[in-house]
C-alpha positions as CSV (number, residue, x, y, z in Angstrom):
1,M,88.1,111.4,82.7
2,S,88.5,108.0,83.2
3,Q,90.5,107.2,80.2
4,V,93.0,109.1,81.1
5,I,93.5,108.4,84.7
6,D,92.6,105.4,87.2
7,L,90.4,108.0,89.4
8,T,89.8,104.8,91.9
9,L,93.9,103.7,91.6
10,F,94.3,107.8,92.1
11,T,93.2,107.8,95.3
12,Q,94.9,105.2,96.5
13,A,97.8,105.8,95.8
14,F,97.6,109.0,97.1
15,V,96.0,108.6,100.5
16,T,98.7,106.1,100.4
17,L,101.5,108.0,99.9
18,W,100.5,110.8,101.9
19,V,99.6,108.7,105.1
20,I,103.3,107.6,104.9
21,M,105.6,110.4,103.9
22,D,103.3,112.6,105.9
23,P,104.0,115.8,105.2
24,P,102.9,117.7,108.2
25,G,104.1,115.7,110.1
26,T,107.6,116.4,108.3
27,I,107.9,119.5,109.7
28,P,108.8,119.2,112.9
29,V,111.6,116.5,112.1
30,F,112.4,119.5,108.7
31,L,112.8,121.7,111.4
32,A,115.1,119.8,114.1
33,L,117.6,119.2,111.1
34,T,118.2,122.3,109.9
35,S,118.4,124.3,113.1
36,T,121.4,126.0,112.5
37,M,120.5,126.6,109.4
38,G,119.4,129.9,108.0
39,S,116.3,130.7,105.7
40,K,117.4,130.5,102.8
41,Q,119.6,127.5,103.3
42,R,116.4,125.9,105.3
43,S,114.1,126.7,101.8
44,R,117.2,124.9,99.6
45,A,117.0,122.4,102.0
46,A,113.8,121.4,101.2
47,L,113.7,121.7,97.6
48,Q,116.9,119.0,97.9
49,A,115.2,116.7,100.2
50,V,112.1,116.8,98.1
51,A,113.8,116.6,94.6
52,V,116.1,113.3,96.0
53,A,112.9,111.4,97.7
54,F,111.1,111.8,94.3
55,G,113.9,110.2,92.5
56,V,114.7,107.2,94.9
57,I,110.6,107.1,94.8
58,V,110.7,107.4,90.7
59,T,113.7,104.8,90.5
60,F,112.3,101.9,92.3
61,A,109.2,102.3,91.1
62,L,111.0,101.7,87.6
63,F,113.2,99.3,88.6
64,G,112.9,98.2,92.1
65,Q,111.5,94.6,91.7
66,Q,114.1,94.0,88.8
67,L,117.3,95.6,91.1
68,L,115.7,93.3,94.8
69,Q,115.2,90.5,92.9
70,Y,118.6,91.0,90.7
71,M,120.3,91.5,94.4
72,G,118.8,89.0,96.4
73,I,116.4,91.7,98.6
74,S,113.3,90.8,99.8
75,L,111.0,94.0,100.7
76,A,110.5,92.7,104.0
77,A,114.6,93.4,104.4
78,L,113.9,96.7,103.3
79,Q,111.8,97.5,104.8
80,A,113.4,95.6,108.2
81,S,116.9,98.2,106.7
82,G,115.3,101.6,106.4
83,G,113.6,101.0,111.0
84,L,116.6,100.6,112.1
85,L,118.2,103.8,109.5
86,L,115.1,105.6,111.1
87,L,115.5,104.7,114.5
88,I,119.7,105.8,114.8
89,V,118.0,108.5,113.5
90,A,116.0,109.0,116.1
91,M,118.6,108.6,119.3
92,Q,120.4,111.5,117.4
93,L,117.1,113.6,117.6
94,L,116.4,112.7,120.9
95,T,119.9,113.4,122.7
96,G,119.9,116.2,120.6
97,K,123.2,115.8,117.9
98,F,121.0,117.3,115.2
99,D,120.3,120.4,117.5
100,S,124.1,121.2,117.9
101,G,125.3,121.2,114.3
102,E,127.7,117.7,115.5
103,A,126.7,115.6,112.7
104,T,127.6,117.7,110.0
105,A,130.7,119.4,111.9
106,A,132.1,115.7,112.4
107,T,131.4,115.1,108.5
108,P,132.6,118.1,106.3
109,G,130.3,118.3,103.7
110,A,127.6,117.0,105.0
111,N,124.3,117.5,103.6
112,V,121.2,116.6,105.7
113,A,119.3,117.7,103.2
114,L,120.2,114.3,101.0
115,V,120.2,112.2,104.1
116,P,119.1,111.3,106.4
117,L,116.0,114.2,105.0
118,G,115.7,113.0,101.8
119,T,116.2,109.5,102.4
120,P,115.2,107.3,104.6
121,L,112.7,109.7,105.9
122,L,111.1,111.4,103.1
123,A,110.9,107.8,100.5
124,G,111.7,105.4,103.2
125,P,111.1,101.9,102.5
126,G,107.6,102.0,103.5
127,A,106.4,105.0,100.8
128,I,108.9,103.3,98.0
129,V,107.5,99.7,99.3
130,A,104.3,101.0,98.6
131,T,104.9,102.6,94.9
132,M,106.7,99.4,94.1
133,V,103.0,97.3,95.3
134,F,101.1,100.0,93.0
135,V,103.2,99.6,89.9
136,Q,103.3,95.4,90.0
137,Q,99.1,96.2,91.2
138,A,99.0,98.1,87.6
139,R,101.2,95.6,85.4
140,T,99.3,92.8,86.9
141,E,96.3,93.8,85.9
142,D,97.3,95.1,82.4
143,E,95.4,99.0,83.1
144,G,97.2,100.2,81.1
145,V,98.1,104.1,80.3
146,P,94.9,105.3,82.9
147,A,97.3,103.5,85.8
148,I,100.3,104.9,84.5
149,V,99.5,108.6,84.9
150,A,97.5,107.6,87.9
151,I,100.3,106.6,90.3
152,S,102.3,109.3,88.4
153,V,100.4,112.9,89.2
154,A,100.2,111.1,93.1
155,I,103.8,110.8,93.3
156,V,104.0,114.0,91.6
157,L,101.0,115.6,94.4
158,V,102.7,114.2,97.2
159,H,106.0,115.5,96.4
160,V,104.6,119.1,96.4
161,S,102.8,118.8,99.4
162,L,105.9,118.0,101.2
163,Y,107.8,121.1,99.4
164,L,105.0,123.1,100.5
165,A,105.0,122.3,104.0
166,M,109.1,122.5,104.4
167,R,109.2,125.7,102.6
168,F,106.8,126.9,105.2
169,A,107.9,125.4,108.2
170,D,110.1,129.1,109.2
171,V,106.9,130.8,109.5
172,L,106.2,127.8,112.1
173,H,109.6,128.3,113.1
174,R,109.1,131.8,113.8
175,V,106.6,131.3,116.0
176,L,107.8,128.6,118.5
177,K,111.4,130.0,118.8
178,D,114.4,127.6,119.4
179,S,112.8,126.4,122.7
180,G,109.4,124.9,121.1
181,V,111.2,123.8,118.6
182,T,113.7,121.8,120.4
183,L,111.0,120.6,122.5
184,I,109.1,119.8,119.3
185,T,112.1,118.1,118.5
186,R,111.5,115.8,121.5
187,I,108.7,114.6,120.8
188,A,109.9,114.3,116.8
189,G,112.6,111.4,117.8
190,I,109.8,109.9,120.2
191,L,107.4,109.1,117.2
192,L,110.5,109.3,114.5
193,A,111.8,105.4,117.0
194,A,108.1,103.7,117.4
195,I,108.0,104.2,113.8
196,A,111.2,102.5,113.1
197,V,110.2,99.8,115.4
198,Q,107.0,99.5,114.2
199,Q,108.7,99.2,110.9
200,I,111.4,96.1,111.4
201,A,107.9,95.1,113.4
202,D,106.1,94.6,110.8
203,A,109.1,92.9,108.3
204,I,110.0,90.6,110.6
205,V,106.3,89.8,110.7
206,E,106.8,89.3,106.5
207,F,110.1,87.4,107.6
208,V,108.3,84.8,109.4
209,R,104.7,84.7,107.0
210,T,107.5,83.5,104.2
211,S,109.8,81.3,105.5
């Protein structure tokens, strides 16, 4: 089995991405962003969000390092920009913008499953950077096919977990009712703001360290 997949690297990649992307933690944010949708629309939004997140993660895993080098962008800059985007979303959650549907009303045809849910909430700078680090590690140490399989399986399993968490979030919605979802939305906004500030702070530390 170890000749097919690097179990150590798989465990590291899976646990890291699970913690960063946090499938259980996406439930309140998902409910908040899709509060005006019906059950079928919410299910479709879950699939779209995971598909977008998966596409972004895989793209950066394959071409991220080359893209950032070509554009002269550091990983710290990517992390800081993602933190700022998350902070904007957190403010919208705290003020109830997504609850009232103002975001989609202001922009006809807007799909919150793509932005901000698919990215940067799911496929955010933390997950992108972590994936790029694991890929770079595998390339540097020349671990070959077992490492590639390990990273690939970890990415797939985490995204399956994300889909299942959001797919059955509707059950939680029926239990909590609208008032409960509103409460969780405000709490999610506070937590998301804290995560965003932490990402910005980490990026600043990295800027200082490398300057």
